[in-house]
PyMOL CGO cylinders between C-alpha atoms (Angstrom):
from pymol import cmd
from pymol.cgo import CYLINDER

trace = [
    CYLINDER, 123.33, -15.47, -155.97, 120.76, -13.63, -158.40, 0.3, 1, 1, 1, 1, 1, 1,
    CYLINDER, 120.76, -13.63, -158.40, 117.28, -13.26, -158.28, 0.3, 1, 1, 1, 1, 1, 1,
    CYLINDER, 117.28, -13.26, -158.28, 116.55, -16.07, -160.76, 0.3, 1, 1, 1, 1, 1, 1,
    CYLINDER, 116.55, -16.07, -160.76, 118.72, -18.34, -158.99, 0.3, 1, 1, 1, 1, 1, 1,
    CYLINDER, 118.72, -18.34, -158.99, 116.77, -17.89, -155.47, 0.3, 1, 1, 1, 1, 1, 1,
    CYLINDER, 116.77, -17.89, -155.47, 113.40, -18.10, -157.71, 0.3, 1, 1, 1, 1, 1, 1,
    CYLINDER, 113.40, -18.10, -157.71, 114.88, -21.70, -158.71, 0.3, 1, 1, 1, 1, 1, 1,
    CYLINDER, 114.88, -21.70, -158.71, 115.77, -22.79, -154.91, 0.3, 1, 1, 1, 1, 1, 1,
    CYLINDER, 115.77, -22.79, -154.91, 112.53, -21.84, -153.83, 0.3, 1, 1, 1, 1, 1, 1,
    CYLINDER, 112.53, -21.84, -153.83, 110.75, -23.15, -156.41, 0.3, 1, 1, 1, 1, 1, 1,
    CYLINDER, 110.75, -23.15, -156.41, 112.56, -26.88, -155.74, 0.3, 1, 1, 1, 1, 1, 1,
    CYLINDER, 112.56, -26.88, -155.74, 111.43, -26.34, -151.89, 0.3, 1, 1, 1, 1, 1, 1,
    CYLINDER, 111.43, -26.34, -151.89, 107.67, -25.34, -152.74, 0.3, 1, 1, 1, 1, 1, 1,
    CYLINDER, 107.67, -25.34, -152.74, 106.98, -28.43, -155.30, 0.3, 1, 1, 1, 1, 1, 1,
    CYLINDER, 106.98, -28.43, -155.30, 107.86, -30.44, -152.23, 0.3, 1, 1, 1, 1, 1, 1,
    CYLINDER, 107.86, -30.44, -152.23, 105.27, -28.46, -150.28, 0.3, 1, 1, 1, 1, 1, 1,
    CYLINDER, 105.27, -28.46, -150.28, 102.33, -27.94, -153.01, 0.3, 1, 1, 1, 1, 1, 1,
    CYLINDER, 102.33, -27.94, -153.01, 99.25, -29.49, -151.69, 0.3, 1, 1, 1, 1, 1, 1,
    CYLINDER, 99.25, -29.49, -151.69, 100.23, -30.30, -148.27, 0.3, 1, 1, 1, 1, 1, 1,
    CYLINDER, 100.23, -30.30, -148.27, 98.47, -28.80, -145.20, 0.3, 1, 1, 1, 1, 1, 1,
    CYLINDER, 98.47, -28.80, -145.20, 99.84, -26.19, -143.24, 0.3, 1, 1, 1, 1, 1, 1,
    CYLINDER, 99.84, -26.19, -143.24, 99.90, -27.88, -140.08, 0.3, 1, 1, 1, 1, 1, 1,
    CYLINDER, 99.90, -27.88, -140.08, 101.96, -29.55, -137.05, 0.3, 1, 1, 1, 1, 1, 1,
    CYLINDER, 101.96, -29.55, -137.05, 102.72, -32.36, -139.62, 0.3, 1, 1, 1, 1, 1, 1,
    CYLINDER, 102.72, -32.36, -139.62, 104.52, -30.30, -142.04, 0.3, 1, 1, 1, 1, 1, 1,
    CYLINDER, 104.52, -30.30, -142.04, 106.07, -28.02, -139.11, 0.3, 1, 1, 1, 1, 1, 1,
    CYLINDER, 106.07, -28.02, -139.11, 107.87, -31.38, -138.02, 0.3, 1, 1, 1, 1, 1, 1,
    CYLINDER, 107.87, -31.38, -138.02, 108.68, -32.62, -141.83, 0.3, 1, 1, 1, 1, 1, 1,
    CYLINDER, 108.68, -32.62, -141.83, 110.51, -29.25, -142.97, 0.3, 1, 1, 1, 1, 1, 1,
    CYLINDER, 110.51, -29.25, -142.97, 112.62, -29.18, -139.88, 0.3, 1, 1, 1, 1, 1, 1,
    CYLINDER, 112.62, -29.18, -139.88, 113.47, -32.95, -140.17, 0.3, 1, 1, 1, 1, 1, 1,
    CYLINDER, 113.47, -32.95, -140.17, 114.03, -32.83, -143.59, 0.3, 1, 1, 1, 1, 1, 1,
    CYLINDER, 114.03, -32.83, -143.59, 115.27, -29.01, -144.30, 0.3, 1, 1, 1, 1, 1, 1,
    CYLINDER, 115.27, -29.01, -144.30, 115.62, -27.92, -141.04, 0.3, 1, 1, 1, 1, 1, 1,
    CYLINDER, 115.62, -27.92, -141.04, 118.66, -26.05, -139.60, 0.3, 1, 1, 1, 1, 1, 1,
    CYLINDER, 118.66, -26.05, -139.60, 122.18, -27.27, -140.64, 0.3, 1, 1, 1, 1, 1, 1,
    CYLINDER, 122.18, -27.27, -140.64, 120.69, -29.29, -143.67, 0.3, 1, 1, 1, 1, 1, 1,
    CYLINDER, 120.69, -29.29, -143.67, 121.67, -28.28, -147.19, 0.3, 1, 1, 1, 1, 1, 1,
    CYLINDER, 121.67, -28.28, -147.19, 118.61, -26.64, -148.07, 0.3, 1, 1, 1, 1, 1, 1,
    CYLINDER, 118.61, -26.64, -148.07, 118.55, -24.59, -144.73, 0.3, 1, 1, 1, 1, 1, 1,
    CYLINDER, 118.55, -24.59, -144.73, 122.14, -23.65, -145.23, 0.3, 1, 1, 1, 1, 1, 1,
    CYLINDER, 122.14, -23.65, -145.23, 121.70, -22.68, -148.91, 0.3, 1, 1, 1, 1, 1, 1,
    CYLINDER, 121.70, -22.68, -148.91, 118.74, -20.49, -148.16, 0.3, 1, 1, 1, 1, 1, 1,
    CYLINDER, 118.74, -20.49, -148.16, 120.38, -18.61, -145.71, 0.3, 1, 1, 1, 1, 1, 1,
    CYLINDER, 120.38, -18.61, -145.71, 123.45, -18.25, -147.76, 0.3, 1, 1, 1, 1, 1, 1,
    CYLINDER, 123.45, -18.25, -147.76, 121.17, -16.82, -150.65, 0.3, 1, 1, 1, 1, 1, 1,
    CYLINDER, 121.17, -16.82, -150.65, 118.82, -14.60, -148.36, 0.3, 1, 1, 1, 1, 1, 1,
    CYLINDER, 118.82, -14.60, -148.36, 122.11, -12.55, -146.68, 0.3, 1, 1, 1, 1, 1, 1,
    CYLINDER, 122.11, -12.55, -146.68, 123.45, -12.04, -150.14, 0.3, 1, 1, 1, 1, 1, 1,
    CYLINDER, 123.45, -12.04, -150.14, 120.31, -11.10, -151.74, 0.3, 1, 1, 1, 1, 1, 1,
    CYLINDER, 120.31, -11.10, -151.74, 119.82, -8.51, -148.57, 0.3, 1, 1, 1, 1, 1, 1,
    CYLINDER, 119.82, -8.51, -148.57, 123.66, -7.40, -148.96, 0.3, 1, 1, 1, 1, 1, 1,
    CYLINDER, 123.66, -7.40, -148.96, 122.97, -7.01, -152.37, 0.3, 1, 1, 1, 1, 1, 1,
    CYLINDER, 122.97, -7.01, -152.37, 119.76, -4.81, -152.41, 0.3, 1, 1, 1, 1, 1, 1,
    CYLINDER, 119.76, -4.81, -152.41, 117.40, -7.12, -153.91, 0.3, 1, 1, 1, 1, 1, 1,
    CYLINDER, 117.40, -7.12, -153.91, 115.84, -8.70, -150.95, 0.3, 1, 1, 1, 1, 1, 1,
    CYLINDER, 115.84, -8.70, -150.95, 114.40, -6.33, -147.69, 0.3, 1, 1, 1, 1, 1, 1,
    CYLINDER, 114.40, -6.33, -147.69, 114.80, -3.41, -150.30, 0.3, 1, 1, 1, 1, 1, 1,
    CYLINDER, 114.80, -3.41, -150.30, 111.90, -1.28, -148.31, 0.3, 1, 1, 1, 1, 1, 1,
    CYLINDER, 111.90, -1.28, -148.31, 112.16, -0.45, -144.76, 0.3, 1, 1, 1, 1, 1, 1,
    CYLINDER, 112.16, -0.45, -144.76, 109.55, 0.80, -142.29, 0.3, 1, 1, 1, 1, 1, 1,
    CYLINDER, 109.55, 0.80, -142.29, 109.25, 0.95, -138.24, 0.3, 1, 1, 1, 1, 1, 1,
    CYLINDER, 109.25, 0.95, -138.24, 112.64, -0.36, -137.93, 0.3, 1, 1, 1, 1, 1, 1,
    CYLINDER, 112.64, -0.36, -137.93, 112.08, -3.58, -140.16, 0.3, 1, 1, 1, 1, 1, 1,
    CYLINDER, 112.08, -3.58, -140.16, 113.71, -4.13, -143.50, 0.3, 1, 1, 1, 1, 1, 1,
    CYLINDER, 113.71, -4.13, -143.50, 111.32, -5.87, -145.75, 0.3, 1, 1, 1, 1, 1, 1,
    CYLINDER, 111.32, -5.87, -145.75, 110.18, -6.80, -149.45, 0.3, 1, 1, 1, 1, 1, 1,
    CYLINDER, 110.18, -6.80, -149.45, 107.80, -9.16, -151.67, 0.3, 1, 1, 1, 1, 1, 1,
    CYLINDER, 107.80, -9.16, -151.67, 110.34, -10.45, -153.92, 0.3, 1, 1, 1, 1, 1, 1,
    CYLINDER, 110.34, -10.45, -153.92, 108.03, -12.71, -155.72, 0.3, 1, 1, 1, 1, 1, 1,
    CYLINDER, 108.03, -12.71, -155.72, 104.45, -12.72, -156.40, 0.3, 1, 1, 1, 1, 1, 1,
    CYLINDER, 104.45, -12.72, -156.40, 102.56, -16.16, -156.08, 0.3, 1, 1, 1, 1, 1, 1,
    CYLINDER, 102.56, -16.16, -156.08, 103.51, -18.08, -159.30, 0.3, 1, 1, 1, 1, 1, 1,
    CYLINDER, 103.51, -18.08, -159.30, 102.69, -21.74, -160.98, 0.3, 1, 1, 1, 1, 1, 1,
    CYLINDER, 102.69, -21.74, -160.98, 106.15, -22.24, -160.96, 0.3, 1, 1, 1, 1, 1, 1,
    CYLINDER, 106.15, -22.24, -160.96, 106.44, -21.25, -156.91, 0.3, 1, 1, 1, 1, 1, 1,
    CYLINDER, 106.44, -21.25, -156.91, 103.39, -23.48, -156.72, 0.3, 1, 1, 1, 1, 1, 1,
    CYLINDER, 103.39, -23.48, -156.72, 101.34, -20.62, -155.79, 0.3, 1, 1, 1, 1, 1, 1,
    CYLINDER, 101.34, -20.62, -155.79, 103.45, -19.09, -153.11, 0.3, 1, 1, 1, 1, 1, 1,
    CYLINDER, 103.45, -19.09, -153.11, 104.81, -15.65, -153.09, 0.3, 1, 1, 1, 1, 1, 1,
    CYLINDER, 104.81, -15.65, -153.09, 108.04, -15.09, -151.07, 0.3, 1, 1, 1, 1, 1, 1,
    CYLINDER, 108.04, -15.09, -151.07, 108.85, -12.39, -148.80, 0.3, 1, 1, 1, 1, 1, 1,
    CYLINDER, 108.85, -12.39, -148.80, 111.91, -11.79, -146.84, 0.3, 1, 1, 1, 1, 1, 1,
    CYLINDER, 111.91, -11.79, -146.84, 112.55, -9.64, -143.51, 0.3, 1, 1, 1, 1, 1, 1,
    CYLINDER, 112.55, -9.64, -143.51, 115.14, -8.33, -141.55, 0.3, 1, 1, 1, 1, 1, 1,
    CYLINDER, 115.14, -8.33, -141.55, 114.39, -7.75, -138.26, 0.3, 1, 1, 1, 1, 1, 1,
    CYLINDER, 114.39, -7.75, -138.26, 116.01, -7.16, -134.86, 0.3, 1, 1, 1, 1, 1, 1,
    CYLINDER, 116.01, -7.16, -134.86, 114.66, -7.24, -131.51, 0.3, 1, 1, 1, 1, 1, 1,
    CYLINDER, 114.66, -7.24, -131.51, 111.54, -5.75, -132.60, 0.3, 1, 1, 1, 1, 1, 1,
    CYLINDER, 111.54, -5.75, -132.60, 107.86, -6.80, -133.09, 0.3, 1, 1, 1, 1, 1, 1,
    CYLINDER, 107.86, -6.80, -133.09, 105.98, -6.33, -136.65, 0.3, 1, 1, 1, 1, 1, 1,
    CYLINDER, 105.98, -6.33, -136.65, 102.71, -5.49, -137.38, 0.3, 1, 1, 1, 1, 1, 1,
    CYLINDER, 102.71, -5.49, -137.38, 99.77, -7.69, -136.11, 0.3, 1, 1, 1, 1, 1, 1,
    CYLINDER, 99.77, -7.69, -136.11, 98.41, -9.87, -139.40, 0.3, 1, 1, 1, 1, 1, 1,
    CYLINDER, 98.41, -9.87, -139.40, 96.35, -12.93, -139.84, 0.3, 1, 1, 1, 1, 1, 1,
    CYLINDER, 96.35, -12.93, -139.84, 97.22, -15.66, -142.50, 0.3, 1, 1, 1, 1, 1, 1,
    CYLINDER, 97.22, -15.66, -142.50, 93.85, -16.60, -144.20, 0.3, 1, 1, 1, 1, 1, 1,
    CYLINDER, 93.85, -16.60, -144.20, 95.72, -19.33, -145.72, 0.3, 1, 1, 1, 1, 1, 1,
    CYLINDER, 95.72, -19.33, -145.72, 98.50, -19.87, -143.53, 0.3, 1, 1, 1, 1, 1, 1,
    CYLINDER, 98.50, -19.87, -143.53, 102.09, -19.25, -143.47, 0.3, 1, 1, 1, 1, 1, 1,
    CYLINDER, 102.09, -19.25, -143.47, 105.54, -21.10, -143.91, 0.3, 1, 1, 1, 1, 1, 1,
    CYLINDER, 105.54, -21.10, -143.91, 108.48, -19.22, -141.80, 0.3, 1, 1, 1, 1, 1, 1,
    CYLINDER, 108.48, -19.22, -141.80, 112.02, -20.05, -142.49, 0.3, 1, 1, 1, 1, 1, 1,
    CYLINDER, 112.02, -20.05, -142.49, 113.74, -18.70, -139.39, 0.3, 1, 1, 1, 1, 1, 1,
    CYLINDER, 113.74, -18.70, -139.39, 117.21, -17.77, -140.36, 0.3, 1, 1, 1, 1, 1, 1,
    CYLINDER, 117.21, -17.77, -140.36, 119.10, -16.08, -137.01, 0.3, 1, 1, 1, 1, 1, 1,
    CYLINDER, 119.10, -16.08, -137.01, 122.10, -13.71, -137.97, 0.3, 1, 1, 1, 1, 1, 1,
    CYLINDER, 122.10, -13.71, -137.97, 123.25, -13.43, -133.83, 0.3, 1, 1, 1, 1, 1, 1,
    CYLINDER, 123.25, -13.43, -133.83, 123.12, -16.18, -131.72, 0.3, 1, 1, 1, 1, 1, 1,
    CYLINDER, 123.12, -16.18, -131.72, 120.20, -16.62, -129.64, 0.3, 1, 1, 1, 1, 1, 1,
    CYLINDER, 120.20, -16.62, -129.64, 118.03, -14.53, -131.80, 0.3, 1, 1, 1, 1, 1, 1,
    CYLINDER, 118.03, -14.53, -131.80, 114.48, -16.00, -132.19, 0.3, 1, 1, 1, 1, 1, 1,
    CYLINDER, 114.48, -16.00, -132.19, 111.38, -15.54, -133.89, 0.3, 1, 1, 1, 1, 1, 1,
    CYLINDER, 111.38, -15.54, -133.89, 108.26, -15.91, -132.16, 0.3, 1, 1, 1, 1, 1, 1,
    CYLINDER, 108.26, -15.91, -132.16, 110.19, -18.11, -129.71, 0.3, 1, 1, 1, 1, 1, 1,
    CYLINDER, 110.19, -18.11, -129.71, 111.41, -20.32, -132.08, 0.3, 1, 1, 1, 1, 1, 1,
    CYLINDER, 111.41, -20.32, -132.08, 115.42, -20.65, -132.91, 0.3, 1, 1, 1, 1, 1, 1,
    CYLINDER, 115.42, -20.65, -132.91, 116.58, -21.41, -136.31, 0.3, 1, 1, 1, 1, 1, 1,
    CYLINDER, 116.58, -21.41, -136.31, 114.44, -23.58, -138.67, 0.3, 1, 1, 1, 1, 1, 1,
    CYLINDER, 114.44, -23.58, -138.67, 110.67, -23.61, -140.01, 0.3, 1, 1, 1, 1, 1, 1,
    CYLINDER, 110.67, -23.61, -140.01, 107.44, -22.08, -138.19, 0.3, 1, 1, 1, 1, 1, 1,
    CYLINDER, 107.44, -22.08, -138.19, 104.50, -23.35, -139.90, 0.3, 1, 1, 1, 1, 1, 1,
    CYLINDER, 104.50, -23.35, -139.90, 101.26, -21.15, -139.04, 0.3, 1, 1, 1, 1, 1, 1,
    CYLINDER, 101.26, -21.15, -139.04, 98.30, -22.67, -140.22, 0.3, 1, 1, 1, 1, 1, 1,
    CYLINDER, 98.30, -22.67, -140.22, 95.23, -21.30, -141.97, 0.3, 1, 1, 1, 1, 1, 1,
    CYLINDER, 95.23, -21.30, -141.97, 93.25, -18.58, -139.98, 0.3, 1, 1, 1, 1, 1, 1,
    CYLINDER, 93.25, -18.58, -139.98, 96.15, -18.06, -137.54, 0.3, 1, 1, 1, 1, 1, 1,
    CYLINDER, 96.15, -18.06, -137.54, 97.64, -14.65, -136.57, 0.3, 1, 1, 1, 1, 1, 1,
    CYLINDER, 97.64, -14.65, -136.57, 100.22, -13.25, -134.74, 0.3, 1, 1, 1, 1, 1, 1,
    CYLINDER, 100.22, -13.25, -134.74, 102.82, -10.01, -134.40, 0.3, 1, 1, 1, 1, 1, 1,
    CYLINDER, 102.82, -10.01, -134.40, 105.94, -11.43, -135.81, 0.3, 1, 1, 1, 1, 1, 1,
    CYLINDER, 105.94, -11.43, -135.81, 108.31, -10.88, -133.25, 0.3, 1, 1, 1, 1, 1, 1,
    CYLINDER, 108.31, -10.88, -133.25, 112.37, -11.11, -133.28, 0.3, 1, 1, 1, 1, 1, 1,
    CYLINDER, 112.37, -11.11, -133.28, 113.86, -11.45, -129.96, 0.3, 1, 1, 1, 1, 1, 1,
    CYLINDER, 113.86, -11.45, -129.96, 117.61, -11.96, -128.42, 0.3, 1, 1, 1, 1, 1, 1,
    CYLINDER, 117.61, -11.96, -128.42, 119.06, -10.41, -131.42, 0.3, 1, 1, 1, 1, 1, 1,
    CYLINDER, 119.06, -10.41, -131.42, 118.72, -10.19, -135.50, 0.3, 1, 1, 1, 1, 1, 1,
    CYLINDER, 118.72, -10.19, -135.50, 117.39, -12.71, -137.86, 0.3, 1, 1, 1, 1, 1, 1,
    CYLINDER, 117.39, -12.71, -137.86, 116.37, -12.85, -141.32, 0.3, 1, 1, 1, 1, 1, 1,
    CYLINDER, 116.37, -12.85, -141.32, 113.15, -14.28, -141.48, 0.3, 1, 1, 1, 1, 1, 1,
    CYLINDER, 113.15, -14.28, -141.48, 111.60, -15.83, -144.96, 0.3, 1, 1, 1, 1, 1, 1,
    CYLINDER, 111.60, -15.83, -144.96, 107.85, -15.98, -145.45, 0.3, 1, 1, 1, 1, 1, 1,
    CYLINDER, 107.85, -15.98, -145.45, 105.81, -18.25, -148.13, 0.3, 1, 1, 1, 1, 1, 1,
    CYLINDER, 105.81, -18.25, -148.13, 102.49, -17.38, -148.42, 0.3, 1, 1, 1, 1, 1, 1,
    CYLINDER, 102.49, -17.38, -148.42, 99.93, -19.22, -150.18, 0.3, 1, 1, 1, 1, 1, 1,
    CYLINDER, 99.93, -19.22, -150.18, 98.35, -17.33, -153.09, 0.3, 1, 1, 1, 1, 1, 1,
    CYLINDER, 98.35, -17.33, -153.09, 100.14, -14.15, -151.22, 0.3, 1, 1, 1, 1, 1, 1,
    CYLINDER, 100.14, -14.15, -151.22, 97.15, -13.90, -148.85, 0.3, 1, 1, 1, 1, 1, 1,
    CYLINDER, 97.15, -13.90, -148.85, 98.06, -12.15, -145.65, 0.3, 1, 1, 1, 1, 1, 1,
    CYLINDER, 98.06, -12.15, -145.65, 95.74, -9.54, -144.06, 0.3, 1, 1, 1, 1, 1, 1,
    CYLINDER, 95.74, -9.54, -144.06, 96.87, -6.94, -141.88, 0.3, 1, 1, 1, 1, 1, 1,
    CYLINDER, 96.87, -6.94, -141.88, 94.95, -6.23, -138.81, 0.3, 1, 1, 1, 1, 1, 1,
    CYLINDER, 94.95, -6.23, -138.81, 94.84, -4.56, -135.45, 0.3, 1, 1, 1, 1, 1, 1,
    CYLINDER, 94.84, -4.56, -135.45, 95.08, -6.60, -132.16, 0.3, 1, 1, 1, 1, 1, 1,
]
cmd.load_cgo(trace, "trace")
């Protein structure tokens, strides 16, 4: 796996997301079509594990969280940026999503959850905010942000 191959995987997915509202319907669709156990999910998880192990994902560390933006928003990614974090039993910094956020939750430990959700997708609508929290063990989380928009806030 290489960053170029990973970008191609993401582009195939974001092509299906382009222009769709970030809402509960998209959350349900992603989990039905590309959820835990699906070929898409397994390929992305495998790529994220490999990228983190090889050092081209999650290349930074702060406050007990490994993280990194692998791709800035681009036309071939349909305007999404791509970040991956590696978290274990920790809450990250509070932030808001002006345009929404799409998260792929990939537990590395049995029972690990992200914001109370198990393996699969979580769609946060525009103007939502949270303190991203992994509980019950370790997980990788892939973030797709429309136009790369995120605002770190105090909560």
